[in-house]
C-alpha positions as CSV (number, residue, x, y, z in Angstrom):
1,M,182.2,115.2,2.9
2,A,183.6,115.8,-0.3
3,K,181.8,114.7,-3.6
4,K,183.3,112.2,-5.2
5,I,184.2,112.7,-8.7
6,A,182.9,110.6,-11.4
7,R,185.0,112.5,-14.7
8,T,186.5,115.0,-16.0
9,L,185.7,116.5,-19.3
10,K,187.9,119.1,-21.3
11,I,186.3,121.0,-24.1
12,T,186.9,124.4,-26.0
13,V,184.1,126.3,-27.2
14,E,183.8,130.1,-28.5
15,G,182.9,132.3,-25.5
16,G,179.5,132.9,-24.8
17,K,178.2,130.8,-27.7
18,A,177.3,127.7,-26.3
19,T,174.1,125.4,-27.4
20,P,173.1,121.9,-26.7
21,A,174.0,121.2,-30.6
22,P,177.0,119.0,-31.7
23,P,179.7,118.6,-30.7
24,I,179.0,119.9,-27.1
25,G,175.4,118.3,-26.7
26,P,176.7,114.3,-27.1
27,V,179.6,114.8,-25.0
28,L,177.7,116.3,-22.0
29,G,174.9,113.8,-22.6
30,Q,176.9,110.9,-22.4
31,A,178.6,112.3,-19.1
32,K,175.1,112.6,-17.9
33,V,175.4,116.3,-17.5
34,N,172.6,118.4,-17.6
35,I,172.8,120.2,-20.8
36,G,170.6,123.3,-20.4
37,E,172.3,124.2,-17.2
38,F,175.9,123.9,-18.2
39,V,175.0,126.0,-21.7
40,T,173.4,128.9,-19.5
41,R,176.5,128.7,-17.0
42,F,179.1,128.7,-19.4
43,N,177.3,131.4,-21.9
44,E,177.0,133.6,-18.5
45,G,180.6,132.8,-17.3
46,T,182.3,133.6,-20.6
47,K,179.9,136.7,-21.9
48,E,183.1,139.0,-21.9
49,M,185.4,136.4,-24.1
50,R,182.9,136.5,-27.0
51,G,184.8,135.5,-30.3
52,E,188.0,133.7,-28.2
53,L,188.2,130.1,-27.8
54,V,187.5,129.3,-24.4
55,P,188.8,125.7,-22.7
56,V,186.9,124.7,-20.1
57,E,187.4,121.7,-17.7
58,I,184.1,120.4,-16.3
59,T,184.4,118.1,-13.5
60,V,181.2,115.8,-13.3
61,F,180.1,114.5,-9.7
62,E,178.6,111.3,-9.0
63,D,175.4,113.1,-8.2
64,R,175.3,114.5,-11.5
65,T,176.4,118.2,-10.4
66,F,179.3,119.3,-12.5
67,S,181.7,122.5,-11.8
68,L,183.3,124.8,-14.7
69,A,187.1,125.9,-14.3
70,F,187.4,128.2,-17.4
71,K,191.0,128.7,-18.7
72,T,192.6,131.3,-21.1
73,P,192.1,131.1,-24.9
74,P,194.9,128.9,-26.6
75,A,198.1,130.7,-27.1
76,T,198.0,129.9,-31.0
77,H,194.8,131.7,-31.5
78,L,195.9,134.7,-29.5
79,I,199.2,134.7,-31.6
80,L,197.0,134.4,-34.8
81,K,194.5,136.9,-33.9
82,A,197.5,139.7,-32.9
83,A,199.4,138.9,-36.3
84,G,196.0,139.3,-38.4
85,V,196.2,136.0,-40.4
86,E,193.9,132.8,-40.4
87,K,196.1,130.1,-40.2
88,G,200.2,129.6,-39.7
89,A,202.5,128.8,-42.3
90,G,202.5,124.9,-43.4
91,K,206.4,124.9,-43.4
92,S,207.3,127.5,-40.7
93,R,210.9,127.0,-42.0
94,E,210.4,128.2,-45.6
95,S,207.4,130.7,-45.0
96,K,206.3,132.8,-42.6
97,A,202.4,133.6,-41.6
98,G,202.8,137.0,-40.5
99,S,204.5,138.6,-37.8
100,I,204.0,140.3,-34.2
101,T,205.3,143.1,-32.1
102,K,207.5,142.3,-28.9
103,A,204.6,144.2,-27.1
104,Q,201.6,141.8,-28.7
105,L,204.0,139.0,-27.3
106,K,204.0,140.5,-23.9
107,T,200.3,140.8,-23.5
108,I,199.8,137.2,-24.8
109,A,202.5,136.2,-22.5
110,E,200.7,138.1,-19.6
111,K,197.4,136.6,-20.3
112,K,198.6,133.0,-20.5
113,L,201.0,133.1,-17.4
114,K,198.3,131.7,-15.1
115,D,197.9,128.7,-17.5
116,L,201.6,128.0,-18.4
117,N,204.2,126.6,-16.3
118,A,206.2,129.8,-15.8
119,N,207.5,131.8,-12.9
120,D,207.2,135.2,-14.5
121,V,206.4,137.3,-17.6
122,E,209.7,136.4,-19.2
123,A,209.9,132.8,-19.3
124,A,206.3,133.0,-20.6
125,M,207.0,135.6,-23.7
126,K,209.8,132.5,-24.5
127,I,207.1,129.9,-24.3
128,V,205.0,131.9,-26.5
129,E,207.6,132.8,-28.6
130,G,208.1,129.3,-29.3
131,S,204.5,128.7,-30.4
132,A,204.9,131.5,-32.7
133,R,207.7,130.4,-34.3
134,S,206.6,126.9,-34.8
135,M,203.6,128.6,-36.5
136,G,205.8,130.4,-39.0
137,V,204.9,133.8,-37.2
138,D,207.9,136.2,-36.5
139,V,208.3,138.2,-33.3
140,K,210.1,141.8,-34.3
């Protein structure tokens, strides 16, 4: 028989750097999750993603066990990293924060494809390009 789900949490943490300190500890404590086990499993599962923001979906079951589902880093984070800037433009129509190439755009789209609502890389590229445009990052 399948376990009954008590609650689902979504948090974003830097890969391989989860600690029981706030903001992670209090969120997991309220859900009655074993924080030490979460930190160990998260850091082990994301050790190759150090330096990247990793969204994780935590499914907590009634018997206080949990499962982790790792997602790809946010498109905005990948775009800013590719452009070499720290943040996007405040007014994207008037000023530009930086630029990325079509090759970089394709790499980001391929990485994000499984988490996007797109059937192929071309559609994913359009979605990521829209995100870049709204941040003030040009695609050349």
